[in-house]
N, CA, C and O atoms as CSV, one atom per row, in Angstrom:
chain,resi,resn,atom,element,x,y,z
A,1,MET,N,N,-113.280,-116.669,89.315
A,1,MET,CA,C,-114.086,-116.033,88.307
A,1,MET,C,C,-113.545,-114.616,88.096
A,1,MET,O,O,-113.395,-113.849,89.048
A,2,LYS,N,N,-113.260,-114.288,86.858
A,2,LYS,CA,C,-112.728,-112.964,86.552
A,2,LYS,C,C,-113.654,-112.250,85.575
A,2,LYS,O,O,-114.207,-112.859,84.658
A,3,PHE,N,N,-113.810,-110.953,85.790
A,3,PHE,CA,C,-114.602,-110.118,84.903
A,3,PHE,C,C,-113.784,-108.895,84.513
A,3,PHE,O,O,-112.999,-108.374,85.306
A,4,LEU,N,N,-113.976,-108.460,83.310
A,4,LEU,CA,C,-113.317,-107.260,82.811
A,4,LEU,C,C,-114.035,-106.033,83.349
A,4,LEU,O,O,-115.264,-105.961,83.315
A,5,VAL,N,N,-113.271,-105.068,83.846
A,5,VAL,CA,C,-113.831,-103.783,84.272
A,5,VAL,C,C,-113.301,-102.735,83.304
A,5,VAL,O,O,-112.096,-102.496,83.229
A,6,GLU,N,N,-114.216,-102.111,82.564
A,6,GLU,CA,C,-113.833,-101.062,81.624
A,6,GLU,C,C,-113.997,-99.711,82.316
A,6,GLU,O,O,-114.977,-99.481,83.024
A,7,ILE,N,N,-113.029,-98.821,82.103
A,7,ILE,CA,C,-113.122,-97.485,82.710
A,7,ILE,C,C,-113.049,-96.424,81.625
A,7,ILE,O,O,-112.443,-96.609,80.570
A,8,GLU,N,N,-113.688,-95.312,81.926
A,8,GLU,CA,C,-113.738,-94.204,80.977
A,8,GLU,C,C,-113.889,-92.904,81.761
A,8,GLU,O,O,-114.642,-92.839,82.733
A,9,LYS,N,N,-113.177,-91.886,81.338
A,9,LYS,CA,C,-113.290,-90.590,81.991
A,9,LYS,C,C,-114.357,-89.773,81.272
A,9,LYS,O,O,-114.288,-89.576,80.059
A,10,GLU,N,N,-115.340,-89.301,82.027
A,10,GLU,CA,C,-116.432,-88.502,81.479
A,10,GLU,C,C,-115.969,-87.057,81.264
A,10,GLU,O,O,-114.946,-86.633,81.802
A,11,GLU,N,N,-116.726,-86.327,80.484
A,11,GLU,CA,C,-116.375,-84.927,80.198
A,11,GLU,C,C,-116.377,-84.058,81.446
A,11,GLU,O,O,-115.655,-83.063,81.510
A,12,ASP,N,N,-117.180,-84.424,82.440
A,12,ASP,CA,C,-117.254,-83.631,83.666
A,12,ASP,C,C,-116.155,-83.997,84.668
A,12,ASP,O,O,-116.112,-83.450,85.770
A,13,GLY,N,N,-115.260,-84.929,84.282
A,13,GLY,CA,C,-114.132,-85.290,85.132
A,13,GLY,C,C,-114.339,-86.545,85.961
A,13,GLY,O,O,-113.381,-87.087,86.512
A,14,ARG,N,N,-115.572,-87.011,86.057
A,14,ARG,CA,C,-115.826,-88.239,86.814
A,14,ARG,C,C,-115.356,-89.446,86.004
A,14,ARG,O,O,-115.260,-89.398,84.777
A,15,TRP,N,N,-115.069,-90.521,86.720
A,15,TRP,CA,C,-114.689,-91.781,86.085
A,15,TRP,C,C,-115.870,-92.735,86.157
A,15,TRP,O,O,-116.576,-92.792,87.163
A,16,LEU,N,N,-116.076,-93.478,85.087
A,16,LEU,CA,C,-117.125,-94.483,85.016
A,16,LEU,C,C,-116.472,-95.844,84.839
A,16,LEU,O,O,-115.658,-96.036,83.936
A,17,ALA,N,N,-116.829,-96.784,85.698
A,17,ALA,CA,C,-116.343,-98.165,85.589
A,17,ALA,C,C,-117.549,-99.052,85.326
A,17,ALA,O,O,-118.599,-98.892,85.948
A,18,GLU,N,N,-117.387,-99.996,84.392
A,18,GLU,CA,C,-118.494,-100.861,84.003
A,18,GLU,C,C,-117.998,-102.295,83.817
A,18,GLU,O,O,-116.883,-102.523,83.348
A,19,VAL,N,N,-118.836,-103.249,84.190
A,19,VAL,CA,C,-118.545,-104.667,83.980
A,19,VAL,C,C,-119.502,-105.140,82.878
A,19,VAL,O,O,-120.662,-105.443,83.158
A,20,PRO,N,N,-119.028,-105.205,81.635
A,20,PRO,CA,C,-119.915,-105.530,80.509
A,20,PRO,C,C,-120.623,-106.885,80.629
A,20,PRO,O,O,-121.746,-107.030,80.145
A,21,GLU,N,N,-119.991,-107.876,81.263
A,21,GLU,CA,C,-120.601,-109.202,81.402
A,21,GLU,C,C,-121.774,-109.219,82.377
A,21,GLU,O,O,-122.561,-110.165,82.390
A,22,LEU,N,N,-121.891,-108.170,83.195
A,22,LEU,CA,C,-122.972,-108.081,84.176
A,22,LEU,C,C,-123.782,-106.811,83.898
A,22,LEU,O,O,-123.441,-105.736,84.392
A,23,PRO,N,N,-124.844,-106.932,83.115
A,23,PRO,CA,C,-125.639,-105.752,82.755
A,23,PRO,C,C,-126.071,-104.933,83.970
A,23,PRO,O,O,-126.554,-105.478,84.962
A,24,GLY,N,N,-125.893,-103.640,83.877
A,24,GLY,CA,C,-126.284,-102.742,84.953
A,24,GLY,C,C,-125.223,-102.503,85.999
A,24,GLY,O,O,-125.411,-101.671,86.887
A,25,VAL,N,N,-124.098,-103.219,85.916
A,25,VAL,CA,C,-123.029,-103.022,86.895
A,25,VAL,C,C,-122.112,-101.925,86.384
A,25,VAL,O,O,-121.215,-102.153,85.572
A,26,MET,N,N,-122.371,-100.727,86.890
A,26,MET,CA,C,-121.547,-99.566,86.556
A,26,MET,C,C,-121.541,-98.626,87.743
A,26,MET,O,O,-122.509,-98.553,88.500
A,27,ALA,N,N,-120.434,-97.901,87.898
A,27,ALA,CA,C,-120.291,-97.010,89.042
A,27,ALA,C,C,-119.406,-95.834,88.679
A,27,ALA,O,O,-118.474,-95.956,87.883
A,28,TYR,N,N,-119.713,-94.695,89.276
A,28,TYR,CA,C,-118.915,-93.487,89.093
A,28,TYR,C,C,-118.004,-93.270,90.293
A,28,TYR,O,O,-118.315,-93.709,91.400
A,29,GLY,N,N,-116.886,-92.599,90.076
A,29,GLY,CA,C,-115.987,-92.238,91.149
A,29,GLY,C,C,-115.186,-91.004,90.781
A,29,GLY,O,O,-115.077,-90.649,89.607
A,30,LYS,N,N,-114.626,-90.352,91.792
A,30,LYS,CA,C,-113.792,-89.171,91.547
A,30,LYS,C,C,-112.465,-89.548,90.910
A,30,LYS,O,O,-111.851,-88.748,90.203
A,31,THR,N,N,-112.030,-90.783,91.170
A,31,THR,CA,C,-110.800,-91.306,90.563
A,31,THR,C,C,-111.122,-92.626,89.877
A,31,THR,O,O,-112.160,-93.236,90.135
A,32,SER,N,N,-110.226,-93.059,89.004
A,32,SER,CA,C,-110.458,-94.337,88.330
A,32,SER,C,C,-110.475,-95.476,89.349
A,32,SER,O,O,-111.279,-96.401,89.232
A,33,ALA,N,N,-109.595,-95.413,90.342
A,33,ALA,CA,C,-109.540,-96.459,91.366
A,33,ALA,C,C,-110.832,-96.520,92.177
A,33,ALA,O,O,-111.310,-97.605,92.506
A,34,ALA,N,N,-111.391,-95.370,92.495
A,34,ALA,CA,C,-112.645,-95.330,93.255
A,34,ALA,C,C,-113.782,-95.932,92.438
A,34,ALA,O,O,-114.589,-96.697,92.966
A,35,ALA,N,N,-113.850,-95.593,91.169
A,35,ALA,CA,C,-114.905,-96.125,90.302
A,35,ALA,C,C,-114.768,-97.638,90.152
A,35,ALA,O,O,-115.762,-98.361,90.225
A,36,VAL,N,N,-113.549,-98.117,89.945
A,36,VAL,CA,C,-113.313,-99.556,89.799
A,36,VAL,C,C,-113.688,-100.282,91.089
A,36,VAL,O,O,-114.325,-101.334,91.040
A,37,GLY,N,N,-113.308,-99.741,92.221
A,37,GLY,CA,C,-113.636,-100.371,93.502
A,37,GLY,C,C,-115.135,-100.487,93.711
A,37,GLY,O,O,-115.623,-101.523,94.162
A,38,LYS,N,N,-115.862,-99.440,93.389
A,38,LYS,CA,C,-117.320,-99.462,93.529
A,38,LYS,C,C,-117.940,-100.475,92.570
A,38,LYS,O,O,-118.863,-101.199,92.944
A,39,ALA,N,N,-117.443,-100.530,91.348
A,39,ALA,CA,C,-117.964,-101.486,90.368
A,39,ALA,C,C,-117.679,-102.921,90.805
A,39,ALA,O,O,-118.521,-103.800,90.625
A,40,GLN,N,N,-116.508,-103.164,91.374
A,40,GLN,CA,C,-116.176,-104.505,91.860
A,40,GLN,C,C,-117.113,-104.929,92.986
A,40,GLN,O,O,-117.588,-106.065,93.007
A,41,LEU,N,N,-117.378,-104.033,93.910
A,41,LEU,CA,C,-118.294,-104.347,95.012
A,41,LEU,C,C,-119.699,-104.638,94.491
A,41,LEU,O,O,-120.355,-105.575,94.947
A,42,LEU,N,N,-120.153,-103.838,93.540
A,42,LEU,CA,C,-121.468,-104.051,92.959
A,42,LEU,C,C,-121.525,-105.379,92.211
A,42,LEU,O,O,-122.525,-106.093,92.286
A,43,ALA,N,N,-120.463,-105.711,91.497
A,43,ALA,CA,C,-120.407,-106.986,90.775
A,43,ALA,C,C,-120.503,-108.152,91.751
A,43,ALA,O,O,-121.219,-109.118,91.487
A,44,LEU,N,N,-119.801,-108.079,92.860
A,44,LEU,CA,C,-119.864,-109.137,93.868
A,44,LEU,C,C,-121.275,-109.277,94.427
A,44,LEU,O,O,-121.750,-110.389,94.657
A,45,ARG,N,N,-121.934,-108.162,94.643
A,45,ARG,CA,C,-123.310,-108.189,95.154
A,45,ARG,C,C,-124.239,-108.862,94.148
A,45,ARG,O,O,-125.069,-109.689,94.524
A,46,VAL,N,N,-124.102,-108.508,92.868
A,46,VAL,CA,C,-124.942,-109.093,91.825
A,46,VAL,C,C,-124.707,-110.600,91.731
A,46,VAL,O,O,-125.659,-111.374,91.640
A,47,ILE,N,N,-123.449,-111.012,91.754
A,47,ILE,CA,C,-123.117,-112.438,91.683
A,47,ILE,C,C,-123.681,-113.178,92.896
A,47,ILE,O,O,-124.237,-114.266,92.746
A,48,ALA,N,N,-123.548,-112.612,94.081
A,48,ALA,CA,C,-124.063,-113.240,95.300
A,48,ALA,C,C,-125.579,-113.396,95.230
A,48,ALA,O,O,-126.113,-114.431,95.628
A,49,GLU,N,N,-126.271,-112.387,94.733
A,49,GLU,CA,C,-127.729,-112.466,94.612
A,49,GLU,C,C,-128.137,-113.534,93.603
A,49,GLU,O,O,-129.121,-114.244,93.813
A,50,ARG,N,N,-127.391,-113.648,92.519
A,50,ARG,CA,C,-127.693,-114.680,91.525
A,50,ARG,C,C,-127.532,-116.067,92.128
A,50,ARG,O,O,-128.378,-116.938,91.925
A,51,ILE,N,N,-126.462,-116.272,92.861
A,51,ILE,CA,C,-126.210,-117.572,93.500
A,51,ILE,C,C,-127.315,-117.857,94.519
A,51,ILE,O,O,-127.840,-118.968,94.586
A,52,GLU,N,N,-127.656,-116.843,95.305
A,52,GLU,CA,C,-128.691,-116.996,96.333
A,52,GLU,C,C,-130.032,-117.409,95.727
A,52,GLU,O,O,-130.791,-118.150,96.352
A,53,HIS,N,N,-130.325,-116.942,94.535
A,53,HIS,CA,C,-131.587,-117.240,93.869
A,53,HIS,C,C,-131.485,-118.432,92.914
A,53,HIS,O,O,-132.401,-118.691,92.135
A,54,GLY,N,N,-130.369,-119.150,92.982
A,54,GLY,CA,C,-130.211,-120.352,92.178
A,54,GLY,C,C,-129.921,-120.098,90.716
A,54,GLY,O,O,-130.038,-121.006,89.894
A,55,GLU,N,N,-129.546,-118.880,90.382
A,55,GLU,CA,C,-129.215,-118.540,88.995
A,55,GLU,C,C,-127.741,-118.817,88.730
A,55,GLU,O,O,-126.945,-118.966,89.656
A,56,GLU,N,N,-127.400,-118.883,87.472
A,56,GLU,CA,C,-126.001,-119.067,87.103
A,56,GLU,C,C,-125.250,-117.752,87.285
A,56,GLU,O,O,-125.699,-116.705,86.817
A,57,ALA,N,N,-124.114,-117.808,87.960
A,57,ALA,CA,C,-123.323,-116.600,88.202
A,57,ALA,C,C,-122.566,-116.295,86.953
A,57,ALA,O,O,-121.821,-115.315,86.906
């Protein structure tokens, strides 16, 4: 299963990573790599919770 991670640099210098297919999955980081890593971990958590509750991932 693959999801797109979109990244954007904020005006304050932080990076924002978001997974559009999973509402609410977004994370900030000092670097783009840090933000993407946090968003990936959050996405995995959301998918695991959906599976655990019998929802479609």
